[in-house]
PDB file of N, CA, C and O in Angstrom:
ATOM      1  N   UNK A   1      79.090  11.265 -49.406  1.00  0.00           N
ATOM      2  CA  UNK A   1      80.222  11.690 -50.346  1.00  0.00           C
ATOM      3  C   UNK A   1      79.481  12.088 -52.168  1.00  0.00           C
ATOM      4  O   UNK A   1      79.654  11.494 -53.233  1.00  0.00           O
ATOM      5  N   UNK A   2      78.954  12.878 -51.951  1.00  0.00           N
ATOM      6  CA  UNK A   2      78.517  13.637 -53.566  1.00  0.00           C
ATOM      7  C   UNK A   2      79.692  13.641 -54.835  1.00  0.00           C
ATOM      8  O   UNK A   2      80.748  14.238 -54.626  1.00  0.00           O
ATOM      9  N   UNK A   3      79.549  13.205 -55.671  1.00  0.00           N
ATOM     10  CA  UNK A   3      80.306  12.904 -57.103  1.00  0.00           C
ATOM     11  C   UNK A   3      80.438  14.163 -57.235  1.00  0.00           C
ATOM     12  O   UNK A   3      79.607  14.925 -56.741  1.00  0.00           O
ATOM     13  N   UNK A   4      81.754  14.712 -58.087  1.00  0.00           N
ATOM     14  CA  UNK A   4      81.872  15.636 -58.896  1.00  0.00           C
ATOM     15  C   UNK A   4      81.030  15.962 -59.960  1.00  0.00           C
ATOM     16  O   UNK A   4      80.708  17.122 -60.215  1.00  0.00           O
ATOM     17  N   UNK A   5      80.715  15.133 -60.495  1.00  0.00           N
ATOM     18  CA  UNK A   5      79.728  15.052 -61.868  1.00  0.00           C
ATOM     19  C   UNK A   5      78.294  15.186 -61.597  1.00  0.00           C
ATOM     20  O   UNK A   5      77.365  15.630 -62.272  1.00  0.00           O
ATOM     21  N   UNK A   6      78.386  14.581 -60.196  1.00  0.00           N
ATOM     22  CA  UNK A   6      76.672  14.786 -60.429  1.00  0.00           C
ATOM     23  C   UNK A   6      76.694  16.585 -60.057  1.00  0.00           C
ATOM     24  O   UNK A   6      75.867  17.155 -60.769  1.00  0.00           O
ATOM     25  N   UNK A   7      77.538  17.666 -59.008  1.00  0.00           N
ATOM     26  CA  UNK A   7      77.523  18.334 -59.413  1.00  0.00           C
ATOM     27  C   UNK A   7      77.370  19.524 -60.576  1.00  0.00           C
ATOM     28  O   UNK A   7      76.680  20.542 -60.620  1.00  0.00           O
ATOM     29  N   UNK A   8      78.430  18.864 -61.588  1.00  0.00           N
ATOM     30  CA  UNK A   8      78.335  19.502 -63.190  1.00  0.00           C
ATOM     31  C   UNK A   8      77.360  19.944 -63.614  1.00  0.00           C
ATOM     32  O   UNK A   8      77.062  21.086 -63.966  1.00  0.00           O
ATOM     33  N   UNK A   9      76.490  18.440 -63.576  1.00  0.00           N
ATOM     34  CA  UNK A   9      74.976  18.557 -64.242  1.00  0.00           C
ATOM     35  C   UNK A   9      74.145  19.286 -64.129  1.00  0.00           C
ATOM     36  O   UNK A   9      73.345  19.143 -63.204  1.00  0.00           O
ATOM     37  N   UNK A  10      74.053  20.138 -64.862  1.00  0.00           N
ATOM     38  CA  UNK A  10      72.870  20.770 -64.812  1.00  0.00           C
ATOM     39  C   UNK A  10      71.274  20.437 -65.738  1.00  0.00           C
ATOM     40  O   UNK A  10      71.079  20.175 -66.925  1.00  0.00           O
ATOM     41  N   UNK A  11      70.173  20.623 -64.367  1.00  0.00           N
ATOM     42  CA  UNK A  11      69.287  20.697 -64.976  1.00  0.00           C
ATOM     43  C   UNK A  11      68.163  21.339 -66.045  1.00  0.00           C
ATOM     44  O   UNK A  11      67.886  22.507 -65.772  1.00  0.00           O
ATOM     45  N   UNK A  12      67.663  20.945 -66.882  1.00  0.00           N
ATOM     46  CA  UNK A  12      67.003  21.307 -67.849  1.00  0.00           C
ATOM     47  C   UNK A  12      65.837  20.976 -67.674  1.00  0.00           C
ATOM     48  O   UNK A  12      65.361  19.843 -67.597  1.00  0.00           O
ATOM     49  N   UNK A  13      65.129  22.412 -67.577  1.00  0.00           N
ATOM     50  CA  UNK A  13      63.769  22.641 -66.905  1.00  0.00           C
ATOM     51  C   UNK A  13      62.907  22.754 -68.166  1.00  0.00           C
ATOM     52  O   UNK A  13      63.543  23.135 -69.149  1.00  0.00           O
ATOM     53  N   UNK A  14      61.621  22.515 -68.363  1.00  0.00           N
ATOM     54  CA  UNK A  14      60.533  22.844 -69.119  1.00  0.00           C
ATOM     55  C   UNK A  14      60.072  24.071 -68.977  1.00  0.00           C
ATOM     56  O   UNK A  14      60.172  24.735 -67.945  1.00  0.00           O
ATOM     57  N   UNK A  15      59.537  24.432 -70.028  1.00  0.00           N
ATOM     58  CA  UNK A  15      58.577  26.200 -70.190  1.00  0.00           C
ATOM     59  C   UNK A  15      57.298  25.949 -69.335  1.00  0.00           C
ATOM     60  O   UNK A  15      56.412  25.116 -69.525  1.00  0.00           O
ATOM     61  N   UNK A  16      57.450  27.073 -68.136  1.00  0.00           N
ATOM     62  CA  UNK A  16      56.501  26.940 -67.083  1.00  0.00           C
ATOM     63  C   UNK A  16      55.682  27.472 -67.677  1.00  0.00           C
ATOM     64  O   UNK A  16      54.572  27.020 -67.394  1.00  0.00           O
ATOM     65  N   UNK A  17      55.665  28.307 -68.453  1.00  0.00           N
ATOM     66  CA  UNK A  17      54.121  29.123 -69.329  1.00  0.00           C
ATOM     67  C   UNK A  17      53.987  30.435 -68.620  1.00  0.00           C
ATOM     68  O   UNK A  17      52.874  30.937 -68.774  1.00  0.00           O
ATOM     69  N   UNK A  18      54.899  31.191 -67.816  1.00  0.00           N
ATOM     70  CA  UNK A  18      54.668  31.777 -67.090  1.00  0.00           C
ATOM     71  C   UNK A  18      53.982  33.779 -67.415  1.00  0.00           C
ATOM     72  O   UNK A  18      53.235  34.624 -66.921  1.00  0.00           O
ATOM     73  N   UNK A  19      55.243  33.481 -68.968  1.00  0.00           N
ATOM     74  CA  UNK A  19      54.774  34.736 -69.230  1.00  0.00           C
ATOM     75  C   UNK A  19      53.250  34.639 -70.163  1.00  0.00           C
ATOM     76  O   UNK A  19      52.293  33.868 -70.101  1.00  0.00           O
ATOM     77  N   UNK A  20      53.544  35.717 -70.953  1.00  0.00           N
ATOM     78  CA  UNK A  20      52.035  35.861 -71.581  1.00  0.00           C
ATOM     79  C   UNK A  20      52.279  36.038 -73.393  1.00  0.00           C
ATOM     80  O   UNK A  20      52.979  37.025 -73.616  1.00  0.00           O
ATOM     81  N   UNK A  21      52.010  35.574 -74.197  1.00  0.00           N
ATOM     82  CA  UNK A  21      52.058  36.271 -75.751  1.00  0.00           C
ATOM     83  C   UNK A  21      50.764  36.312 -76.229  1.00  0.00           C
ATOM     84  O   UNK A  21      49.796  36.136 -75.488  1.00  0.00           O
ATOM     85  N   UNK A  22      50.665  36.557 -77.558  1.00  0.00           N
ATOM     86  CA  UNK A  22      49.515  36.509 -78.196  1.00  0.00           C
ATOM     87  C   UNK A  22      49.671  35.489 -79.329  1.00  0.00           C
ATOM     88  O   UNK A  22      49.358  35.806 -80.476  1.00  0.00           O
ATOM     89  N   UNK A  23      50.249  34.008 -78.973  1.00  0.00           N
ATOM     90  CA  UNK A  23      50.095  33.078 -79.700  1.00  0.00           C
ATOM     91  C   UNK A  23      49.083  32.644 -78.787  1.00  0.00           C
ATOM     92  O   UNK A  23      47.950  32.534 -79.256  1.00  0.00           O
ATOM     93  N   UNK A  24      49.266  32.365 -77.527  1.00  0.00           N
ATOM     94  CA  UNK A  24      48.169  31.643 -76.324  1.00  0.00           C
ATOM     95  C   UNK A  24      46.884  31.298 -76.559  1.00  0.00           C
ATOM     96  O   UNK A  24      46.306  30.212 -76.581  1.00  0.00           O
ATOM     97  N   UNK A  25      46.307  33.172 -76.848  1.00  0.00           N
ATOM     98  CA  UNK A  25      45.261  33.289 -76.803  1.00  0.00           C
ATOM     99  C   UNK A  25      44.691  32.404 -78.875  1.00  0.00           C
ATOM    100  O   UNK A  25      43.784  31.607 -79.116  1.00  0.00           O
ATOM    101  N   UNK A  26      45.600  32.979 -79.750  1.00  0.00           N
ATOM    102  CA  UNK A  26      44.964  32.367 -81.117  1.00  0.00           C
ATOM    103  C   UNK A  26      45.247  30.563 -81.064  1.00  0.00           C
ATOM    104  O   UNK A  26      44.498  29.727 -81.570  1.00  0.00           O
ATOM    105  N   UNK A  27      46.392  30.310 -80.392  1.00  0.00           N
ATOM    106  CA  UNK A  27      45.835  28.704 -80.302  1.00  0.00           C
ATOM    107  C   UNK A  27      44.760  27.890 -79.939  1.00  0.00           C
ATOM    108  O   UNK A  27      44.204  26.964 -80.530  1.00  0.00           O
ATOM    109  N   UNK A  28      44.488  28.653 -78.358  1.00  0.00           N
ATOM    110  CA  UNK A  28      43.051  28.388 -77.474  1.00  0.00           C
ATOM    111  C   UNK A  28      41.983  28.215 -78.400  1.00  0.00           C
ATOM    112  O   UNK A  28      41.419  27.160 -78.688  1.00  0.00           O
ATOM    113  N   UNK A  29      41.704  29.680 -78.957  1.00  0.00           N
ATOM    114  CA  UNK A  29      40.689  29.668 -79.675  1.00  0.00           C
ATOM    115  C   UNK A  29      40.048  29.071 -80.769  1.00  0.00           C
ATOM    116  O   UNK A  29      38.875  28.800 -81.025  1.00  0.00           O
ATOM    117  N   UNK A  30      41.920  28.833 -81.786  1.00  0.00           N
ATOM    118  CA  UNK A  30      41.498  27.664 -82.507  1.00  0.00           C
ATOM    119  C   UNK A  30      41.162  26.730 -82.289  1.00  0.00           C
ATOM    120  O   UNK A  30      40.312  26.183 -82.992  1.00  0.00           O
ATOM    121  N   UNK A  31      41.580  26.282 -81.447  1.00  0.00           N
ATOM    122  CA  UNK A  31      41.139  24.655 -80.581  1.00  0.00           C
ATOM    123  C   UNK A  31      40.199  25.006 -80.479  1.00  0.00           C
ATOM    124  O   UNK A  31      39.589  24.032 -80.920  1.00  0.00           O
ATOM    125  N   UNK A  32      39.194  25.954 -80.127  1.00  0.00           N
ATOM    126  CA  UNK A  32      37.881  25.665 -79.479  1.00  0.00           C
ATOM    127  C   UNK A  32      36.812  25.743 -80.888  1.00  0.00           C
ATOM    128  O   UNK A  32      35.771  25.086 -80.885  1.00  0.00           O
ATOM    129  N   UNK A  33      37.183  26.581 -82.026  1.00  0.00           N
ATOM    130  CA  UNK A  33      36.293  26.707 -83.078  1.00  0.00           C
ATOM    131  C   UNK A  33      36.555  25.444 -83.363  1.00  0.00           C
ATOM    132  O   UNK A  33      35.599  24.670 -83.410  1.00  0.00           O
ATOM    133  N   UNK A  34      37.991  24.916 -83.636  1.00  0.00           N
ATOM    134  CA  UNK A  34      37.900  23.325 -84.186  1.00  0.00           C
ATOM    135  C   UNK A  34      37.006  22.535 -83.196  1.00  0.00           C
ATOM    136  O   UNK A  34      36.200  21.843 -83.819  1.00  0.00           O
ATOM    137  N   UNK A  35      36.906  22.432 -81.988  1.00  0.00           N
ATOM    138  CA  UNK A  35      36.024  21.553 -81.752  1.00  0.00           C
ATOM    139  C   UNK A  35      34.638  21.714 -81.387  1.00  0.00           C
ATOM    140  O   UNK A  35      33.973  20.816 -80.872  1.00  0.00           O
ATOM    141  N   UNK A  36      34.239  22.787 -81.640  1.00  0.00           N
ATOM    142  CA  UNK A  36      32.879  23.490 -81.875  1.00  0.00           C
ATOM    143  C   UNK A  36      32.439  23.083 -83.267  1.00  0.00           C
ATOM    144  O   UNK A  36      31.263  22.743 -83.396  1.00  0.00           O
ATOM    145  N   UNK A  37      33.202  23.076 -84.280  1.00  0.00           N
ATOM    146  CA  UNK A  37      32.972  22.127 -85.154  1.00  0.00           C
ATOM    147  C   UNK A  37      32.623  20.679 -84.939  1.00  0.00           C
ATOM    148  O   UNK A  37      31.492  20.227 -85.118  1.00  0.00           O
ATOM    149  N   UNK A  38      33.356  20.187 -84.662  1.00  0.00           N
ATOM    150  CA  UNK A  38      33.818  18.841 -84.713  1.00  0.00           C
ATOM    151  C   UNK A  38      32.508  17.866 -83.421  1.00  0.00           C
ATOM    152  O   UNK A  38      31.721  16.953 -83.668  1.00  0.00           O
ATOM    153  N   UNK A  39      32.759  18.490 -82.301  1.00  0.00           N
ATOM    154  CA  UNK A  39      32.008  17.664 -81.341  1.00  0.00           C
ATOM    155  C   UNK A  39      30.972  17.748 -81.294  1.00  0.00           C
ATOM    156  O   UNK A  39      30.551  16.709 -80.785  1.00  0.00           O
ATOM    157  N   UNK A  40      29.623  18.868 -81.696  1.00  0.00           N
ATOM    158  CA  UNK A  40      28.409  18.882 -81.754  1.00  0.00           C
ATOM    159  C   UNK A  40      27.838  17.992 -83.104  1.00  0.00           C
ATOM    160  O   UNK A  40      26.688  18.055 -83.538  1.00  0.00           O
ATOM    161  N   UNK A  41      28.847  17.221 -83.605  1.00  0.00           N
ATOM    162  CA  UNK A  41      28.413  16.193 -84.856  1.00  0.00           C
ATOM    163  C   UNK A  41      28.981  14.541 -84.141  1.00  0.00           C
ATOM    164  O   UNK A  41      28.536  13.525 -84.676  1.00  0.00           O
ATOM    165  N   UNK A  42      29.664  14.445 -83.302  1.00  0.00           N
ATOM    166  CA  UNK A  42      29.456  13.105 -82.685  1.00  0.00           C
ATOM    167  C   UNK A  42      29.265  12.967 -81.149  1.00  0.00           C
ATOM    168  O   UNK A  42      29.735  12.270 -80.250  1.00  0.00           O
ATOM    169  N   UNK A  43      28.300  14.018 -81.287  1.00  0.00           N
ATOM    170  CA  UNK A  43      28.216  13.301 -79.561  1.00  0.00           C
ATOM    171  C   UNK A  43      26.712  13.330 -79.783  1.00  0.00           C
ATOM    172  O   UNK A  43      25.992  14.185 -80.298  1.00  0.00           O
ATOM    173  N   UNK A  44      26.337  11.625 -79.006  1.00  0.00           N
ATOM    174  CA  UNK A  44      24.963  11.386 -79.248  1.00  0.00           C
ATOM    175  C   UNK A  44      23.940  11.920 -79.217  1.00  0.00           C
ATOM    176  O   UNK A  44      22.996  11.619 -79.948  1.00  0.00           O
ATOM    177  N   UNK A  45      23.932  13.063 -78.130  1.00  0.00           N
ATOM    178  CA  UNK A  45      22.557  13.787 -78.274  1.00  0.00           C
ATOM    179  C   UNK A  45      22.839  14.962 -78.008  1.00  0.00           C
ATOM    180  O   UNK A  45      22.805  15.427 -76.869  1.00  0.00           O
ATOM    181  N   UNK A  46      23.200  15.682 -79.186  1.00  0.00           N
ATOM    182  CA  UNK A  46      23.917  16.940 -79.138  1.00  0.00           C
ATOM    183  C   UNK A  46      22.289  18.427 -79.121  1.00  0.00           C
ATOM    184  O   UNK A  46      22.480  19.610 -78.836  1.00  0.00           O
ATOM    185  N   UNK A  47      21.165  17.938 -79.430  1.00  0.00           N
ATOM    186  CA  UNK A  47      20.411  19.035 -79.821  1.00  0.00           C
ATOM    187  C   UNK A  47      19.198  18.657 -78.225  1.00  0.00           C
ATOM    188  O   UNK A  47      18.044  19.073 -78.334  1.00  0.00           O
ATOM    189  N   UNK A  48      19.505  18.066 -77.185  1.00  0.00           N
ATOM    190  CA  UNK A  48      18.850  17.574 -75.952  1.00  0.00           C
ATOM    191  C   UNK A  48      19.085  18.966 -75.027  1.00  0.00           C
ATOM    192  O   UNK A  48      20.193  19.451 -74.794  1.00  0.00           O
ATOM    193  N   UNK A  49      17.735  19.523 -74.533  1.00  0.00           N
ATOM    194  CA  UNK A  49      17.887  20.980 -73.931  1.00  0.00           C
ATOM    195  C   UNK A  49      17.859  21.882 -74.787  1.00  0.00           C
ATOM    196  O   UNK A  49      17.703  21.836 -76.007  1.00  0.00           O
ATOM    197  N   UNK A  50      18.120  23.241 -73.644  1.00  0.00           N
ATOM    198  CA  UNK A  50      18.299  24.768 -74.351  1.00  0.00           C
ATOM    199  C   UNK A  50      19.441  24.696 -75.507  1.00  0.00           C
ATOM    200  O   UNK A  50      20.499  24.090 -75.335  1.00  0.00           O
ATOM    201  N   UNK A  51      19.102  25.389 -76.717  1.00  0.00           N
ATOM    202  CA  UNK A  51      19.660  25.502 -77.119  1.00  0.00           C
ATOM    203  C   UNK A  51      20.704  27.032 -77.348  1.00  0.00           C
ATOM    204  O   UNK A  51      20.245  28.078 -76.889  1.00  0.00           O
ATOM    205  N   UNK A  52      21.926  27.059 -77.983  1.00  0.00           N
ATOM    206  CA  UNK A  52      23.048  27.870 -77.365  1.00  0.00           C
ATOM    207  C   UNK A  52      22.309  29.384 -78.940  1.00  0.00           C
ATOM    208  O   UNK A  52      21.683  29.004 -79.930  1.00  0.00           O
ATOM    209  N   UNK A  53      22.499  30.232 -78.790  1.00  0.00           N
ATOM    210  CA  UNK A  53      21.895  31.316 -80.030  1.00  0.00           C
ATOM    211  C   UNK A  53      23.726  31.392 -80.440  1.00  0.00           C
ATOM    212  O   UNK A  53      24.404  32.260 -79.891  1.00  0.00           O
ATOM    213  N   UNK A  54      24.174  30.708 -81.125  1.00  0.00           N
ATOM    214  CA  UNK A  54      25.158  30.707 -81.767  1.00  0.00           C
ATOM    215  C   UNK A  54      25.059  31.401 -83.586  1.00  0.00           C
ATOM    216  O   UNK A  54      24.033  31.180 -84.228  1.00  0.00           O
ATOM    217  N   UNK A  55      26.081  32.106 -84.143  1.00  0.00           N
ATOM    218  CA  UNK A  55      25.218  32.814 -85.069  1.00  0.00           C
ATOM    219  C   UNK A  55      25.672  31.349 -86.215  1.00  0.00           C
ATOM    220  O   UNK A  55      26.353  30.378 -85.883  1.00  0.00           O
ATOM    221  N   UNK A  56      25.052  31.603 -87.573  1.00  0.00           N
ATOM    222  CA  UNK A  56      25.137  30.264 -88.246  1.00  0.00           C
ATOM    223  C   UNK A  56      24.808  28.911 -88.093  1.00  0.00           C
ATOM    224  O   UNK A  56      25.658  28.092 -88.442  1.00  0.00           O
ATOM    225  N   UNK A  57      23.522  28.434 -87.546  1.00  0.00           N
ATOM    226  CA  UNK A  57      23.688  27.521 -86.599  1.00  0.00           C
ATOM    227  C   UNK A  57      23.558  26.373 -87.481  1.00  0.00           C
ATOM    228  O   UNK A  57      23.163  25.373 -86.883  1.00  0.00           O
ATOM    229  N   UNK A  58      23.747  26.234 -88.574  1.00  0.00           N
ATOM    230  CA  UNK A  58      24.291  25.234 -89.333  1.00  0.00           C
ATOM    231  C   UNK A  58      24.827  24.757 -89.538  1.00  0.00           C
ATOM    232  O   UNK A  58      24.564  23.643 -89.991  1.00  0.00           O
ATOM    233  N   UNK A  59      26.297  25.306 -89.341  1.00  0.00           N
ATOM    234  CA  UNK A  59      27.308  25.378 -89.310  1.00  0.00           C
ATOM    235  C   UNK A  59      28.084  24.757 -87.969  1.00  0.00           C
ATOM    236  O   UNK A  59      29.089  24.056 -88.082  1.00  0.00           O
ATOM    237  N   UNK A  60      27.604  25.039 -86.937  1.00  0.00           N
ATOM    238  CA  UNK A  60      27.841  24.452 -85.772  1.00  0.00           C
ATOM    239  C   UNK A  60      26.768  23.727 -85.412  1.00  0.00           C
ATOM    240  O   UNK A  60      26.394  23.844 -84.245  1.00  0.00           O
ATOM    241  N   UNK A  61      25.916  22.677 -86.461  1.00  0.00           N
ATOM    242  CA  UNK A  61      25.295  21.928 -86.282  1.00  0.00           C
ATOM    243  C   UNK A  61      24.222  22.236 -84.676  1.00  0.00           C
ATOM    244  O   UNK A  61      23.901  21.440 -83.793  1.00  0.00           O
ATOM    245  N   UNK A  62      23.941  23.574 -84.826  1.00  0.00           N
ATOM    246  CA  UNK A  62      22.630  24.307 -83.874  1.00  0.00           C
ATOM    247  C   UNK A  62      22.763  22.931 -82.365  1.00  0.00           C
ATOM    248  O   UNK A  62      22.080  21.909 -82.289  1.00  0.00           O
ATOM    249  N   UNK A  63      23.669  23.315 -81.528  1.00  0.00           N
ATOM    250  CA  UNK A  63      24.305  22.653 -80.176  1.00  0.00           C
ATOM    251  C   UNK A  63      23.073  23.231 -78.825  1.00  0.00           C
ATOM    252  O   UNK A  63      22.645  24.363 -78.605  1.00  0.00           O
ATOM    253  N   UNK A  64      22.892  22.390 -78.378  1.00  0.00           N
ATOM    254  CA  UNK A  64      22.593  22.574 -76.732  1.00  0.00           C
ATOM    255  C   UNK A  64      23.775  23.520 -76.297  1.00  0.00           C
ATOM    256  O   UNK A  64      24.734  23.886 -76.977  1.00  0.00           O
ATOM    257  N   UNK A  65      23.408  23.880 -74.749  1.00  0.00           N
ATOM    258  CA  UNK A  65      23.959  24.434 -73.659  1.00  0.00           C
ATOM    259  C   UNK A  65      25.173  23.597 -73.257  1.00  0.00           C
ATOM    260  O   UNK A  65      26.275  24.144 -73.206  1.00  0.00           O
ATOM    261  N   UNK A  66      25.015  22.141 -72.933  1.00  0.00           N
ATOM    262  CA  UNK A  66      25.242  20.965 -72.693  1.00  0.00           C
ATOM    263  C   UNK A  66      26.701  20.887 -73.600  1.00  0.00           C
ATOM    264  O   UNK A  66      27.846  21.027 -73.170  1.00  0.00           O
ATOM    265  N   UNK A  67      26.302  20.644 -74.852  1.00  0.00           N
ATOM    266  CA  UNK A  67      27.232  20.136 -75.939  1.00  0.00           C
ATOM    267  C   UNK A  67      28.277  21.195 -76.064  1.00  0.00           C
ATOM    268  O   UNK A  67      29.490  20.984 -76.098  1.00  0.00           O
ATOM    269  N   UNK A  68      27.650  22.420 -76.134  1.00  0.00           N
ATOM    270  CA  UNK A  68      28.787  23.889 -76.356  1.00  0.00           C
ATOM    271  C   UNK A  68      29.469  24.107 -74.961  1.00  0.00           C
ATOM    272  O   UNK A  68      30.367  24.911 -75.210  1.00  0.00           O
ATOM    273  N   UNK A  69      29.513  23.811 -73.623  1.00  0.00           N
ATOM    274  CA  UNK A  69      30.135  23.942 -72.693  1.00  0.00           C
ATOM    275  C   UNK A  69      30.885  22.264 -72.779  1.00  0.00           C
ATOM    276  O   UNK A  69      31.438  22.033 -71.704  1.00  0.00           O
ATOM    277  N   UNK A  70      30.973  21.531 -73.399  1.00  0.00           N
ATOM    278  CA  UNK A  70      31.771  20.294 -73.622  1.00  0.00           C
ATOM    279  C   UNK A  70      32.444  20.329 -74.717  1.00  0.00           C
ATOM    280  O   UNK A  70      33.115  19.306 -74.856  1.00  0.00           O
ATOM    281  N   UNK A  71      32.578  21.274 -75.778  1.00  0.00           N
ATOM    282  CA  UNK A  71      33.113  21.641 -77.214  1.00  0.00           C
ATOM    283  C   UNK A  71      34.155  22.477 -76.426  1.00  0.00           C
ATOM    284  O   UNK A  71      35.318  22.074 -76.453  1.00  0.00           O
ATOM    285  N   UNK A  72      33.771  23.921 -75.527  1.00  0.00           N
ATOM    286  CA  UNK A  72      34.527  24.257 -75.047  1.00  0.00           C
ATOM    287  C   UNK A  72      35.713  23.975 -74.301  1.00  0.00           C
ATOM    288  O   UNK A  72      36.850  24.376 -74.550  1.00  0.00           O
ATOM    289  N   UNK A  73      35.205  22.994 -73.041  1.00  0.00           N
ATOM    290  CA  UNK A  73      35.830  22.318 -72.192  1.00  0.00           C
ATOM    291  C   UNK A  73      37.180  21.805 -72.877  1.00  0.00           C
ATOM    292  O   UNK A  73      38.271  22.283 -72.565  1.00  0.00           O
ATOM    293  N   UNK A  74      37.011  20.686 -73.937  1.00  0.00           N
ATOM    294  CA  UNK A  74      37.693  19.994 -74.750  1.00  0.00           C
ATOM    295  C   UNK A  74      38.671  21.570 -75.656  1.00  0.00           C
ATOM    296  O   UNK A  74      39.865  21.379 -75.885  1.00  0.00           O
ATOM    297  N   UNK A  75      38.268  22.476 -75.926  1.00  0.00           N
ATOM    298  CA  UNK A  75      39.017  22.783 -76.490  1.00  0.00           C
ATOM    299  C   UNK A  75      39.691  23.753 -75.927  1.00  0.00           C
ATOM    300  O   UNK A  75      40.550  24.266 -76.644  1.00  0.00           O
ATOM    301  N   UNK A  76      39.569  24.161 -74.880  1.00  0.00           N
ATOM    302  CA  UNK A  76      40.817  24.306 -73.632  1.00  0.00           C
ATOM    303  C   UNK A  76      41.602  23.503 -73.721  1.00  0.00           C
ATOM    304  O   UNK A  76      42.706  23.792 -74.184  1.00  0.00           O
ATOM    305  N   UNK A  77      41.265  22.047 -73.253  1.00  0.00           N
ATOM    306  CA  UNK A  77      42.396  20.838 -72.698  1.00  0.00           C
ATOM    307  C   UNK A  77      43.212  21.257 -74.397  1.00  0.00           C
ATOM    308  O   UNK A  77      44.301  21.831 -74.365  1.00  0.00           O
ATOM    309  N   UNK A  78      42.753  21.010 -75.374  1.00  0.00           N
ATOM    310  CA  UNK A  78      43.308  20.717 -76.176  1.00  0.00           C
ATOM    311  C   UNK A  78      44.259  22.045 -76.838  1.00  0.00           C
ATOM    312  O   UNK A  78      45.110  21.605 -77.612  1.00  0.00           O
ATOM    313  N   UNK A  79      44.295  23.631 -76.691  1.00  0.00           N
ATOM    314  CA  UNK A  79      44.683  24.202 -76.900  1.00  0.00           C
ATOM    315  C   UNK A  79      45.834  24.671 -75.841  1.00  0.00           C
ATOM    316  O   UNK A  79      46.747  25.441 -76.139  1.00  0.00           O
ATOM    317  N   UNK A  80      45.648  24.102 -74.607  1.00  0.00           N
ATOM    318  CA  UNK A  80      46.962  24.546 -73.525  1.00  0.00           C
ATOM    319  C   UNK A  80      47.778  23.498 -73.899  1.00  0.00           C
ATOM    320  O   UNK A  80      48.986  23.582 -73.678  1.00  0.00           O
ATOM    321  N   UNK A  81      47.125  22.149 -74.636  1.00  0.00           N
ATOM    322  CA  UNK A  81      48.312  21.427 -74.680  1.00  0.00           C
ATOM    323  C   UNK A  81      49.186  21.678 -75.694  1.00  0.00           C
ATOM    324  O   UNK A  81      50.414  21.758 -75.670  1.00  0.00           O
ATOM    325  N   UNK A  82      48.458  21.785 -76.530  1.00  0.00           N
ATOM    326  CA  UNK A  82      49.226  22.265 -78.250  1.00  0.00           C
ATOM    327  C   UNK A  82      50.116  23.267 -77.559  1.00  0.00           C
ATOM    328  O   UNK A  82      51.242  22.816 -77.350  1.00  0.00           O
ATOM    329  N   UNK A  83      49.933  24.426 -77.172  1.00  0.00           N
ATOM    330  CA  UNK A  83      50.844  25.984 -76.876  1.00  0.00           C
ATOM    331  C   UNK A  83      51.859  25.133 -75.747  1.00  0.00           C
ATOM    332  O   UNK A  83      53.033  25.053 -76.108  1.00  0.00           O
ATOM    333  N   UNK A  84      51.527  24.515 -74.468  1.00  0.00           N
ATOM    334  CA  UNK A  84      52.269  23.666 -74.024  1.00  0.00           C
ATOM    335  C   UNK A  84      53.670  23.115 -74.411  1.00  0.00           C
ATOM    336  O   UNK A  84      54.802  23.402 -74.021  1.00  0.00           O
ATOM    337  N   UNK A  85      53.069  21.988 -75.551  1.00  0.00           N
ATOM    338  CA  UNK A  85      53.996  21.316 -76.200  1.00  0.00           C
ATOM    339  C   UNK A  85      54.389  21.897 -77.403  1.00  0.00           C
ATOM    340  O   UNK A  85      54.881  21.013 -78.103  1.00  0.00           O
ATOM    341  N   UNK A  86      54.400  23.174 -78.067  1.00  0.00           N
ATOM    342  CA  UNK A  86      54.708  23.623 -78.884  1.00  0.00           C
ATOM    343  C   UNK A  86      56.048  24.989 -78.188  1.00  0.00           C
ATOM    344  O   UNK A  86      56.967  25.517 -78.814  1.00  0.00           O
ATOM    345  N   UNK A  87      55.705  25.156 -76.977  1.00  0.00           N
ATOM    346  CA  UNK A  87      56.505  26.225 -76.588  1.00  0.00           C
ATOM    347  C   UNK A  87      57.509  25.262 -75.798  1.00  0.00           C
ATOM    348  O   UNK A  87      58.527  25.793 -75.355  1.00  0.00           O
ATOM    349  N   UNK A  88      57.320  23.918 -75.585  1.00  0.00           N
ATOM    350  CA  UNK A  88      58.399  23.175 -74.899  1.00  0.00           C
ATOM    351  C   UNK A  88      59.504  22.543 -76.006  1.00  0.00           C
ATOM    352  O   UNK A  88      60.609  22.033 -75.824  1.00  0.00           O
ATOM    353  N   UNK A  89      58.694  22.809 -77.282  1.00  0.00           N
ATOM    354  CA  UNK A  89      59.684  22.054 -77.799  1.00  0.00           C
ATOM    355  C   UNK A  89      60.637  23.310 -78.672  1.00  0.00           C
ATOM    356  O   UNK A  89      61.326  23.198 -79.686  1.00  0.00           O
ATOM    357  N   UNK A  90      60.385  24.331 -77.934  1.00  0.00           N
ATOM    358  CA  UNK A  90      60.854  25.498 -79.129  1.00  0.00           C
ATOM    359  C   UNK A  90      60.530  26.475 -79.861  1.00  0.00           C
ATOM    360  O   UNK A  90      61.080  27.577 -79.840  1.00  0.00           O
ATOM    361  N   UNK A  91      59.371  26.059 -80.750  1.00  0.00           N
ATOM    362  CA  UNK A  91      59.027  25.952 -81.896  1.00  0.00           C
ATOM    363  C   UNK A  91      58.430  27.645 -81.764  1.00  0.00           C
ATOM    364  O   UNK A  91      58.894  28.659 -82.286  1.00  0.00           O
ATOM    365  N   UNK A  92      57.010  27.453 -80.692  1.00  0.00           N
ATOM    366  CA  UNK A  92      56.998  29.151 -80.188  1.00  0.00           C
ATOM    367  C   UNK A  92      58.019  30.121 -79.011  1.00  0.00           C
ATOM    368  O   UNK A  92      58.030  29.939 -77.794  1.00  0.00           O
ATOM    369  N   UNK A  93      58.775  31.090 -79.720  1.00  0.00           N
ATOM    370  CA  UNK A  93      59.247  32.090 -78.992  1.00  0.00           C
ATOM    371  C   UNK A  93      58.364  32.685 -77.741  1.00  0.00           C
ATOM    372  O   UNK A  93      57.531  33.543 -78.033  1.00  0.00           O
ATOM    373  N   UNK A  94      58.480  32.316 -76.469  1.00  0.00           N
ATOM    374  CA  UNK A  94      58.575  33.067 -75.178  1.00  0.00           C
ATOM    375  C   UNK A  94      58.778  34.157 -74.591  1.00  0.00           C
ATOM    376  O   UNK A  94      58.727  34.216 -73.362  1.00  0.00           O
TER     377      UNK A  94
END
């Protein structure tokens, strides 16, 4: 037998991220740039291998291809997490 209180409860569903807005790429690009500024300075061997032809090599610490890919992967993970977190707390309108 199902209780009537269980039928009256309405489940809350978090934001699924199905829509698209301009805030998504802005947050992810910002997170990627932040990671590109930080990660080449904390990786043990950031200059091993072929270098990325980035503008302003002194700003980005002239990273190798592997360091660049690691920074972009971390930036995407942080950016997606930040966007989903901000939309889940209803800070960003979807």
